[in-house]
N, C-alpha and C positions, 0 to 999 in steps of 0.2 A: 504494500500500500504506500502510495506517495506520501512522504512526510512533509514535503515542502518544496518551494522554489528557492534554489540557492544561486547566487550570482556574484560575479566579480565585475565591478564597473570602474572606469577610469574618469570619465568626464560627465557621467550621469545618464547617458542614453540607454545603457543596459539596465540601469536601475529603473528607469521609467518603464521599460518593457516588462521587467520582472514584477514590478508592482501592479501593472495593468493585468498581467497574466494571473498573478496571485488572486487579485480581486475577482477576475472573471471565473476562476475555477474553484474558489473557496479554499485556497491554501496560503499559508504564510510565505512571504517573500523575504528572505534574509540574505544579507551580504555574507560571503563565505567566512570572513573573519568572525562574524557573530554566530553563524550556523554551527561552527565547531563546538560551541558550548551549549547549543539549544537543540540540535538534532543529533541523536545518537549515531555513533559510528555504525556503518553497515546498512543504514536506512536507505530506502529508495528516494531519490530526488530527481527533479528536473533542473538542469543546470543551464545558466546563460552566462556567456563571457564575451568580452570584447576581443576583436581580432587585431593582432599586431604581428606583422611579418608572417602571416599565414598560420599563426598559432592562436589558439583560443585561451586567453588569459584565465588562469585559475583552474582550468580543467584538470591538469595533472594532480593537483592537490585534492580537488573534489573527488576525482576517480579513485584515489588511494583511500579516501575516508568513507565514501558512500558508494552505493550502487546507482550509477547514473543511468536512469531509465530512458532518458531522452535529453537532447541538448539543443541550444540555439546559439549561434555565433552572431554577434552584432558588429557590423563593419561599416566602412565608409562607402565602399563601391556599390554601384547599382547591381541588384541581384541578377547576374547573368546565368545562363543554363548550366554551366559547369561549376559554379562557385561552391555548392554544397559538397559535390564529390571531391573537389580539390581540398577543401577543408577537412573532410572525412579522412582522406589519405594522409594529409600533413599532420593530423592529430591522432591518427591510429584509432579511430572511433568505429565501433560496431553497432552502437545504438542509433536510433533515428536522430537525424540532425536537420535543423532548419537554419536558414540564413535570414537575418533581419537587417535592413539598412538602418543605421543609426544616425550619426551625424558628427559634426566637428565643432568644438568650442575652443578656438585658439587661446582664449584667456586662461583656460585650464591646462594648457600645454606649455612645456618648457621651450626654451629657445631652440634647442636641437631638434625636437619633434616638429616645431613650426617650420624650421628650415627644410626638413625632409618633406613635409607636406607641400611646401612651396615648390620644391624640385619636382615632385610628382605632378603637380599642377602644370608646370612648364612642359614636362614630357607629354602630358595629355594634349596640351595646346599645340605641340609640334607634330603630333601624329596626323597621318592622313585619314581621310574619310571619317572625320569626327561627327558624332551625332549630337543632338540637343542634350542628351543625357551626359555626354562627355563634357560639354561646355558647362553644364550645371554642376557637375562634380568638381571641375577645376575651380569654379567660383566658390563652391562650398569649402574646398580644401584651403583656400586663401582667406575667405571672409567668415567662414563658419555657417552653420545652419543645421537644421534637424529634419530628418525624414521619419521620425518616430510617429506611428499612427496605429490605431486600433485595427484598421484594415490590414496592415502588414502582419499583425499578430494573429489574425483569425485562423490560419492553418495550424498554428501552435496551440491555440485555445481548443480547437476541435480535436487535435491529437490527444492533448492532456485529458480532456473530458472523456474521450473514448477509452483511453488507458485506464482511467479511474473506474469507469463503469464496467470494464472487463474484469478488473481486479475485484470489484464488489460482487459481481456475479459469480466469480470463482470461490468466494468465501462462503 
């Protein structure tokens, strides 16, 4: 039985999704650092973490402590068709994985991370055959912005509700 929603957030976008999810499915949403004292080791959880360099932040710690029944990765890029599979491989995940577009808040990032995002924006702008989504992403990397929405979260909400109902029926 799912004990809760556990998350690792850097600039608040993952936290927003975790709290929306917890409210929608009736489970507590706790940051990983707090969950370790409130959710017993070995419990089933749904995990959300932010993406940095293809890795889902906090996932290795959560996976050592809990049974991660499902996970969501929150990143900056537009959700393209292969993003979930790429993240699944890079993070060696066997559970269901969802990708949620989060956002950027430059005020919450250090100088080094802001410079990296600016260089990524420049690379996007230099690329050939740019789409409107590419231009939007470049602007977001430089200026900030949020893509967090209930609509983006709907597939995750549906999966968690289905998972919970399957567990309850098995009991």
